C-alpha positions as CSV (number, residue, x, y, z in Angstrom):
1,M,35.9,162.4,139.9
2,E,34.6,164.3,142.9
3,A,31.2,165.8,141.9
4,V,28.6,163.9,139.7
5,A,26.1,165.5,137.3
6,Q,22.4,165.2,138.5
7,G,20.7,161.9,137.3
8,G,22.4,158.8,136.3
9,W,26.0,158.6,135.4
10,L,28.2,155.9,134.0
11,E,32.0,155.7,134.5
12,V,34.1,152.9,133.0
13,I,37.4,151.9,134.1
14,T,39.3,149.9,131.8
15,G,42.6,148.8,130.7
16,C,44.8,145.4,130.5
17,M,45.4,143.3,133.4
18,F,47.7,144.6,136.3
19,S,46.8,148.1,135.2
20,G,44.9,149.0,138.5
21,K,41.3,148.7,137.3
22,T,39.9,147.1,140.6
23,E,42.1,149.2,142.6
24,E,40.6,152.4,141.0
25,L,37.1,151.1,141.3
26,V,37.7,150.3,145.3
27,R,39.1,153.8,145.6
28,R,36.0,155.3,144.0
29,L,33.7,153.2,146.1
30,R,35.4,154.0,149.4
31,R,35.2,157.7,148.4
32,A,31.3,157.3,147.8
33,V,31.1,155.7,151.3
34,I,33.1,158.8,152.8
35,A,30.6,161.0,151.1
36,K,27.8,159.2,152.9
37,K,26.4,157.7,149.6
38,A,24.5,154.2,149.8
39,T,27.1,152.1,147.9
40,I,26.9,148.4,146.7
41,A,29.3,146.4,144.5
42,F,28.9,143.3,142.4
43,K,31.2,140.8,140.9
44,P,30.7,137.8,138.6
45,G,30.2,134.7,140.6
46,I,32.9,132.8,138.5
47,D,35.7,135.2,140.0
48,T,36.7,133.7,143.2
49,R,40.4,134.4,142.8
50,Y,41.1,136.4,146.2
51,D,37.7,136.4,148.0
52,A,34.3,135.2,147.0
53,M,32.4,138.2,148.6
54,A,34.7,141.1,147.8
55,V,36.3,142.7,144.7
56,V,40.0,142.5,145.4
57,S,42.7,144.1,143.5
58,H,46.0,142.2,142.8
59,S,47.7,144.5,145.1
60,G,45.2,143.7,148.0
61,F,42.7,146.6,147.9
62,S,39.2,145.1,148.6
63,F,35.5,146.4,148.8
64,N,32.6,143.9,150.0
65,A,30.7,142.7,146.9
66,V,27.7,140.6,145.9
67,P,28.5,137.7,143.6
68,I,26.0,137.3,140.8
69,D,25.7,135.1,137.7
70,N,23.2,136.7,135.9
71,P,23.3,140.6,135.6
72,V,19.5,141.0,135.7
73,A,19.9,139.5,139.4
74,L,21.6,142.9,140.2
75,L,18.5,145.0,139.7
76,R,16.9,143.0,142.6
77,R,19.8,143.4,144.8
78,I,20.6,147.2,144.6
79,E,18.1,148.3,147.2
80,D,18.5,152.0,148.1
81,A,22.0,152.3,146.7
82,E,23.0,155.6,145.1
83,V,26.3,154.2,143.9
84,V,26.6,150.8,142.0
85,G,30.1,149.4,141.4
86,I,30.6,146.4,139.0
87,D,33.8,144.6,138.7
88,E,35.0,142.4,135.8
89,A,32.1,143.4,133.6
90,Q,33.7,141.6,130.6
91,F,32.6,138.3,132.1
92,F,28.8,139.1,132.4
93,S,26.3,138.1,129.4
94,P,25.4,141.0,127.1
95,E,22.3,141.7,129.4
96,I,24.8,143.7,131.5
97,V,24.4,146.6,129.0
98,D,20.6,146.8,129.6
99,V,21.1,146.4,133.3
100,V,23.5,149.4,133.4
101,K,21.2,151.5,131.3
102,E,18.3,150.8,133.7
103,L,20.5,151.7,136.6
104,T,21.4,155.2,135.1
105,R,17.6,155.6,134.1
106,R,17.0,155.3,137.8
107,G,19.5,158.0,138.7
108,K,22.2,155.7,139.9
109,R,26.0,156.5,139.8
110,V,27.3,153.4,138.0
111,I,31.0,152.7,138.2
112,V,32.0,149.6,135.9
113,A,35.6,148.1,135.7
114,G,36.7,145.6,133.1
115,L,39.0,144.4,130.6
116,D,38.8,146.4,127.3
117,L,40.8,143.5,125.3
118,D,40.8,139.7,125.7
119,F,44.0,137.9,125.8
120,R,44.0,137.8,121.8
121,G,43.9,141.6,121.7
122,E,40.2,141.8,120.7
123,P,37.3,143.6,122.2
124,F,36.0,141.7,125.3
125,G,32.4,141.1,125.9
126,S,30.1,144.1,126.5
127,M,33.0,146.3,127.3
128,P,33.0,148.2,124.0
129,V,29.3,149.1,124.3
130,L,29.7,150.1,127.9
131,M,32.5,152.3,127.0
132,A,30.4,153.9,124.1
133,L,27.6,154.5,126.5
134,A,29.9,156.0,129.3
135,D,29.9,159.5,130.6
136,E,33.4,159.1,131.7
137,I,36.2,156.6,130.6
138,T,39.4,155.9,132.5
139,K,41.9,153.8,130.5
140,L,44.7,152.6,132.7
141,H,48.0,151.0,131.5
142,A,50.4,148.5,133.2
143,I,54.1,148.0,132.7
144,C,55.2,145.5,130.2
145,T,57.0,142.5,131.9
146,V,59.4,141.9,129.2
147,C,60.7,145.4,128.4
148,G,59.4,147.8,131.0
149,N,57.5,150.2,128.6
150,I,53.6,151.0,128.8
151,A,51.6,147.8,128.4
152,T,48.1,147.9,127.0
153,K,47.6,144.0,126.2
154,T,47.0,141.0,128.4
155,Q,49.3,138.2,127.7
156,R,47.9,134.6,128.5
157,L,50.4,132.0,129.4
158,I,49.9,128.2,129.3
159,D,52.9,126.5,130.8
160,G,54.8,129.7,130.4
161,R,54.2,130.0,126.7
162,P,51.9,132.3,125.0
163,A,48.4,130.9,124.7
164,R,47.1,130.1,121.1
165,Y,44.3,132.2,119.4
166,D,41.9,129.2,119.4
167,D,42.2,128.7,123.3
168,P,39.1,129.6,125.2
169,V,38.6,133.2,125.8
170,I,37.5,133.2,129.5
171,L,40.0,131.6,132.0
172,V,40.0,133.4,135.3
173,G,43.5,133.6,136.8
174,G,46.2,135.8,138.1
175,L,50.0,136.2,138.1
176,E,50.3,132.3,137.2
177,S,48.4,132.8,133.9
178,Y,48.8,136.3,132.8
179,E,51.2,139.0,132.3
180,A,50.9,142.7,131.0
181,R,52.6,143.3,127.7
182,C,53.2,146.1,125.2
183,N,52.2,146.1,121.7
184,I,55.6,144.6,120.5
185,H,55.8,141.9,123.0
186,H,52.2,140.8,123.0
187,E,52.1,137.3,121.3
188,V,49.1,135.2,120.0
189,P,50.2,132.2,117.9
190,G,47.7,131.2,115.4
191,K,46.1,134.8,115.0
192,T,45.9,136.0,111.4
193,L,45.5,139.5,110.3
194,K,42.8,140.3,108.0
195,L,44.1,142.5,105.2
196,F,41.9,144.5,103.3
197,K,42.3,145.4,99.6
198,E,41.3,148.8,98.3
């Protein structure tokens, strides 16, 4: 996105793991800097996979970031930023929604990146609400590690086997714990489908 409407604006970048969400966030933040916009990025404090003080994609693209645990703290740290990036938004508490609303109310361009679905294939954290509020949504896809088709799901692996439905939802990790999978090859042992009667 090159030009942004006047006033606040919310962009959400979403998809499964390894789809390039953080890489796209970094690309947009770098372009904002080139456009001479005061730009700041935030990330959850629990995400220390590659760098504690930067958002870093699996392919190595990075942008300096402020780690925070409580999304409300973000409001005290934005200073004069015109563009605010938020990575891994699914890990933040539900207050992230009100924080993003406040940022857009203040006229900020807010770019949020996060997983739309957890490893069980269910909506993750506040991402569904942020997507509903977004002025623009970019949904990215990965490549299924099993068949090479388009992947939209995140497969969690424990000792090389699919994680069970009742395993903890949050487990920060990378290639050692997760794979991108298509709908056919995404496995969640213990998940039952709810069938509805007419």
